[in-house]
N, C-alpha and C positions, 0 to 999 in steps of 0.2 A: 469299620466304615461300612456299610454293605454298597452291594454295585452301586442301589438309585441313590443315595446320599453322595458316591464318590462323583458319579454323571451328574449332580444336581451342584457340587464343588466345582468342577471344573468346567461349567456352565458358566458359573458366576465369575470366573478368571474370566474365563475367554471375552464374557461381556462386560468386565470391567476393564481388560484390558484394551478392548473393541472403544471404550466410551475413550481412553486417555489420549490412544490414536488418533479418534476422530477430533479431541478438544486441540491435540496438536497441527494437526493439518488445517483448525480454523484459525490457531493463532497464527499462522504460519503465511495464509491466507490474508488474514488481515494486517503483518507487517509487508506482504508486498502491496497490497493496495496504497496503503500510508507509503511507502516508498515511490509508487507510480507517482501518486496525489505531491509528494515533495518534489518530484523532478520537474512537474509540468509548471506547478508557484512558479519553481526557479528560470522554468526558459520562458514561462508567460513575462514574469518580473525584466528578462534580458532582453525580451521582444519589446516588451513597453520602453525602455531604456531606451535600444536602440531607434524607437521610431521618434522617440523625445530628441533623440541626437539629429537626426532625418530632416524633421520640421525644425528644429534650429538652426542648420545648414542653411535652407532654403531662406528664413528670414534676412539672414546674413548676409547670402547671394542675392538677394533681391532688395537688401535694404529697407527690410519691413519692419529690420529692429531696433530703426534708431529715433 
């Protein structure tokens, strides 16, 4: 293998490694975004449940539930 072939081979290897690293980083970012989305949905559901409980408490306290 001459110097040009060796340099081309090494450049190809470096490109492949960079592409793989980029793919891994994209996967990590996607996983982080999905985790944040799941956390926000859970927080929203908890907040909605608390609001419903509060509304029910007001109805019970004011006699509007009868």
